[in-house]
C-alpha positions as CSV (number, residue, x, y, z in Angstrom):
1,X,107.2,65.4,93.6
2,X,108.9,62.0,94.0
3,X,111.2,61.8,96.9
4,X,114.3,61.0,94.8
5,X,113.6,64.0,92.6
6,X,113.2,66.2,95.7
7,X,116.5,65.0,97.1
8,X,118.4,65.4,93.8
9,X,117.0,68.9,93.4
10,X,118.1,70.1,96.9
11,X,120.9,67.9,98.1
12,X,123.7,70.3,97.1
13,X,122.5,73.1,99.3
14,X,121.9,70.7,102.2
15,X,125.5,69.5,101.9
16,X,126.7,73.0,101.6
17,X,124.9,74.1,104.8
18,X,126.0,71.1,106.7
19,X,129.6,71.9,105.8
20,X,129.2,75.4,107.2
21,X,127.9,73.9,110.5
22,X,130.3,71.0,110.9
23,X,133.5,71.8,108.9
24,X,134.1,75.5,109.5
25,X,133.4,76.4,105.9
26,X,133.2,80.2,105.4
27,X,130.2,81.8,103.6
28,X,128.8,85.3,103.0
29,X,126.2,86.2,105.7
30,X,123.3,86.8,103.3
31,X,124.0,83.4,101.6
32,X,124.1,81.6,104.9
33,X,120.9,83.2,106.1
34,X,119.1,82.3,102.9
35,X,120.3,78.7,103.1
36,X,118.9,78.5,106.6
37,X,115.5,79.6,105.5
38,X,115.5,77.3,102.6
39,X,116.4,74.4,104.9
40,X,113.4,75.2,107.1
41,X,111.1,75.3,104.0
42,X,112.5,72.0,102.7
43,X,111.9,70.5,106.2
44,X,108.3,71.7,106.1
45,X,107.8,70.1,102.7
46,X,109.4,66.9,103.7
47,X,107.3,66.5,106.8
48,X,104.2,67.0,104.7
49,X,105.0,64.4,102.0
50,X,107.7,62.1,103.4
51,X,106.9,62.2,107.1
52,X,108.5,58.8,107.9
53,X,111.4,59.1,105.5
54,X,115.1,59.3,106.5
55,X,115.4,62.5,104.6
56,X,112.9,64.1,107.0
57,X,115.0,62.9,109.9
58,X,118.1,64.3,108.3
59,X,116.6,67.7,107.6
60,X,115.1,67.9,111.1
61,X,118.6,67.2,112.5
62,X,120.1,69.8,110.3
63,X,117.6,72.5,111.2
64,X,117.9,71.6,114.9
65,X,121.6,71.9,114.8
66,X,121.4,75.4,113.2
67,X,118.7,76.4,115.7
68,X,121.0,75.4,118.6
69,X,123.8,77.5,117.2
70,X,121.6,80.5,116.9
71,X,120.0,80.3,120.3
72,X,122.5,78.3,122.4
73,X,123.2,81.4,124.5
74,X,119.6,81.9,125.4
75,X,119.1,81.3,129.2
76,X,115.4,80.7,129.1
77,X,112.7,80.1,126.5
78,X,110.5,83.0,125.5
79,X,106.8,82.7,125.2
80,X,105.5,81.9,121.8
81,X,103.9,85.3,121.4
82,X,107.0,87.1,122.3
83,X,109.2,84.9,120.2
84,X,106.9,85.4,117.2
85,X,107.4,89.2,117.1
86,X,111.0,89.2,118.4
87,X,112.4,86.3,116.2
88,X,110.0,84.7,113.7
89,X,108.4,87.8,112.3
90,X,111.6,89.8,111.7
91,X,113.1,86.8,109.9
92,X,110.0,86.5,107.7
93,X,110.1,90.2,106.9
94,X,113.8,89.9,105.9
95,X,113.2,86.9,103.8
96,X,110.3,88.8,102.0
97,X,112.3,92.0,101.6
98,X,112.3,91.9,97.8
99,X,108.5,91.6,97.7
100,X,108.3,94.6,100.1
101,X,110.4,96.5,97.6
102,X,108.1,95.6,94.7
103,X,105.1,96.6,96.8
104,X,106.7,100.0,97.7
105,X,107.5,100.7,94.0
106,X,103.9,100.0,92.9
107,X,102.6,102.1,95.7
108,X,105.0,105.0,95.0
109,X,104.3,105.1,91.3
110,X,100.6,105.1,92.1
111,X,101.0,108.1,94.4
112,X,102.7,110.0,91.5
113,X,99.9,109.1,89.2
114,X,97.4,110.4,91.8
115,X,99.4,113.7,92.1
116,X,99.8,114.2,88.4
117,X,96.2,113.4,87.6
118,X,94.8,115.7,90.3
119,X,97.1,118.5,89.2
120,X,95.9,118.3,85.6
121,X,92.2,117.6,86.2
122,X,90.2,119.3,88.9
123,X,87.4,116.7,88.7
124,X,89.8,113.8,89.4
125,X,89.9,114.3,93.1
126,X,86.1,114.1,93.2
127,X,86.2,110.9,91.2
128,X,88.6,109.3,93.7
129,X,87.4,110.8,97.1
130,X,83.8,111.5,96.3
131,X,81.8,114.8,96.1
132,X,80.6,114.5,99.7
133,X,84.1,114.3,101.2
134,X,85.5,117.0,98.9
135,X,82.7,119.4,99.7
136,X,82.9,118.8,103.4
137,X,86.7,119.3,103.4
138,X,86.4,122.6,101.4
139,X,83.9,123.8,104.0
140,X,86.4,122.9,106.8
141,X,89.2,124.7,105.0
142,X,87.0,127.8,104.8
143,X,86.3,127.5,108.5
144,X,90.0,127.4,109.2
145,X,90.0,123.7,110.4
146,X,90.9,121.6,107.3
147,X,91.4,118.4,109.4
148,X,88.0,118.7,111.2
149,X,86.9,115.4,109.7
150,X,89.0,113.6,112.3
151,X,86.7,115.1,115.0
152,X,83.5,113.9,113.4
153,X,83.2,110.8,115.5
154,X,83.9,109.8,119.1
155,X,87.5,108.6,119.9
156,X,86.5,105.0,120.5
157,X,84.2,104.7,117.5
158,X,86.9,106.1,115.2
159,X,89.6,103.9,116.7
160,X,87.6,100.7,116.3
161,X,86.3,101.6,112.8
162,X,89.6,102.6,111.4
163,X,91.5,99.7,112.9
164,X,89.0,97.1,111.7
165,X,88.9,98.7,108.2
166,X,92.7,98.8,107.9
167,X,93.0,95.1,108.9
168,X,90.3,94.3,106.3
169,X,92.2,96.2,103.6
170,X,95.5,94.4,104.5
171,X,93.8,91.0,104.3
172,X,92.2,91.9,100.9
173,X,95.6,93.0,99.6
174,X,97.0,89.7,100.7
175,X,94.2,87.4,99.4
176,X,94.0,89.2,96.1
177,X,97.5,88.0,95.4
178,X,95.9,84.7,94.3
179,X,95.3,86.5,91.0
180,X,99.0,86.1,90.1
181,X,99.7,89.4,92.1
182,X,97.5,91.5,89.8
183,X,94.8,91.8,92.5
184,X,97.3,92.9,95.1
185,X,98.7,95.4,92.6
186,X,95.3,96.8,92.0
187,X,94.7,97.3,95.8
188,X,98.1,99.1,96.1
189,X,97.4,101.1,93.0
190,X,94.0,102.3,94.2
191,X,95.3,103.3,97.6
192,X,98.4,105.0,96.2
193,X,96.4,107.0,93.7
194,X,93.9,108.0,96.5
195,X,96.8,109.1,98.8
196,X,98.5,111.1,96.0
197,X,95.2,112.8,95.0
198,X,94.3,113.4,98.7
199,X,97.6,115.1,99.4
200,X,97.7,117.2,96.3
201,X,94.2,118.4,97.0
202,X,95.5,119.9,100.2
203,X,98.5,121.3,98.5
204,X,96.3,123.1,95.9
205,X,94.4,124.8,98.8
206,X,97.5,125.8,100.6
207,X,97.1,123.5,103.6
208,X,99.5,120.8,102.8
209,X,101.8,121.4,105.8
210,X,98.8,121.3,108.2
211,X,97.6,118.1,106.5
212,X,101.0,116.4,106.8
213,X,101.2,117.3,110.5
214,X,97.8,115.8,111.1
215,X,97.4,112.9,108.7
216,X,100.8,111.4,109.0
217,X,100.5,111.1,112.8
218,X,98.6,107.9,112.1
219,X,99.3,107.6,108.4
220,X,103.0,106.8,108.7
221,X,102.3,103.4,110.3
222,X,99.0,102.9,108.5
223,X,100.4,103.4,105.0
224,X,103.6,101.4,105.6
225,X,101.5,98.5,107.0
226,X,99.4,98.4,103.8
227,X,102.6,98.3,101.8
228,X,103.8,95.4,103.9
229,X,100.5,93.6,103.4
230,X,100.9,94.2,99.7
231,X,104.3,92.4,99.9
232,X,102.4,89.3,101.3
233,X,100.0,89.4,98.4
234,X,102.9,89.7,95.8
235,X,104.6,86.8,97.6
236,X,101.4,84.7,97.2
237,X,101.1,85.6,93.5
238,X,104.8,84.7,92.9
239,X,104.4,81.4,94.6
240,X,102.0,80.4,91.7
241,X,104.1,82.0,88.9
242,X,107.5,80.9,90.1
243,X,107.2,77.7,92.3
244,X,110.9,76.9,92.0
245,X,111.7,73.3,92.9
246,X,108.3,72.8,94.6
247,X,105.0,71.9,92.9
248,X,102.7,74.9,92.4
249,X,100.3,73.7,95.1
250,X,103.1,73.2,97.6
251,X,104.7,76.5,96.8
252,X,101.2,78.1,97.2
253,X,100.7,76.5,100.6
254,X,104.0,77.7,101.9
255,X,103.2,81.2,100.7
256,X,99.8,81.2,102.3
257,X,101.3,80.3,105.7
258,X,104.0,83.0,105.3
259,X,101.5,85.6,104.1
260,X,99.1,85.0,107.0
261,X,102.0,85.4,109.4
262,X,102.9,88.7,107.8
263,X,99.3,90.0,108.1
264,X,99.0,88.8,111.8
265,X,102.3,90.6,112.5
266,X,100.8,93.8,111.3
267,X,97.8,93.8,113.7
268,X,99.7,95.7,116.5
269,X,100.8,98.2,113.9
270,X,97.2,98.8,112.8
271,X,96.1,99.0,116.4
272,X,98.7,101.7,117.2
273,X,97.7,103.6,114.0
274,X,94.0,103.3,114.8
275,X,94.7,104.6,118.3
276,X,96.6,107.6,117.0
277,X,93.9,108.4,114.5
278,X,91.1,108.1,117.0
279,X,92.7,109.7,120.0
280,X,95.5,111.9,118.8
281,X,95.1,113.2,115.2
282,X,91.9,115.0,116.2
283,X,93.8,117.5,118.3
284,X,94.9,119.6,115.4
285,X,95.8,122.5,117.6
286,X,98.5,120.5,119.4
287,X,102.0,122.0,119.3
288,X,103.9,121.3,116.1
289,X,106.8,119.8,118.0
290,X,104.6,117.1,119.5
291,X,103.1,116.2,116.2
292,X,106.4,116.1,114.4
293,X,107.9,114.0,117.3
294,X,105.1,111.4,116.9
295,X,105.7,111.2,113.1
296,X,109.4,110.9,113.5
297,X,109.0,108.3,116.2
298,X,106.8,106.2,113.8
299,X,109.4,106.5,111.1
300,X,112.1,105.4,113.5
301,X,110.1,102.4,114.6
302,X,109.5,101.3,111.0
303,X,113.2,101.7,110.1
304,X,114.3,99.8,113.2
305,X,111.8,96.9,113.3
306,X,111.3,96.3,109.6
307,X,114.8,96.9,108.3
308,X,117.6,97.1,110.9
309,X,116.3,94.5,113.4
310,X,115.5,91.8,110.7
311,X,119.0,92.2,109.3
312,X,120.5,91.8,112.8
313,X,118.5,88.6,113.3
314,X,120.1,87.1,110.2
315,X,123.6,88.3,111.3
316,X,122.9,86.5,114.5
317,X,123.0,83.3,112.6
318,X,126.5,84.1,111.5
319,X,127.7,85.4,114.8
320,X,126.4,82.2,116.6
321,X,128.5,80.1,114.2
322,X,131.9,78.9,115.3
323,X,133.4,80.3,112.1
324,X,131.9,83.8,112.5
325,X,135.2,85.6,112.2
326,X,135.9,83.9,108.9
327,X,132.5,84.6,107.5
328,X,132.6,88.3,108.5
């Protein structure tokens, strides 16, 4: 894109944002937050293609001014690692929230398909989970220990194997977004159908409650993280289909960087989920209250870190502005 075209396509929002910072012009919080993220994207583009241009200097100054307003009360700088998960990652998640919604919808519909298919076709669960697993689980149910599969390997072996596999699946879900989101949708669809079939299989054999108390100890974080990884893939696919004011290649590059950050941010989640599956889930005779507490704690963590906290970070942009009272 020629520089003049880039300027003409974006100058109105730059001026609007500058007025908010300098002239006490009120604005809705969500709109202000979205403008801030767009400015940082435009700055990244300008640095790449017009590094020595005055427009890059201008955008850098605008972004710096906004950054100072947001963090001016910070007494000391945080480490890069800490600031990534406490500031950068929540903002990325908030900005990608619509893709997270799309990912969840695809996954949820897939679960329903898995449930309905298994309910109407006894052979479907074997097609999805395999005869070996189904037969082994049936034997465990007869023995009175339906979740015995989680005791089939040592703690450390299961922890490492599950964690590495989950990270691999999340990376595949992201990379497959290059196929205009269809690849990511397939990964979400397959995992959703498998989960729905898996849970209905236990329901059919009257051990659903026991399966929930065991599987969702680790599954709460694990499944949600795969949905988040799916949002990164959908973001990647949409960057090709809907590049906006950017060229497709530039839109794609920005999406790749954002998507990689989303996947990196999920690594601690997968590690915790892997630890729970390897070291905790296997204790199927643990008191119900403890298992329920772990599941509810995982849900609370998800709600706070992926929904409440990101929203608070955006509100901080408004609250750090001199005209916060007007904007509220």
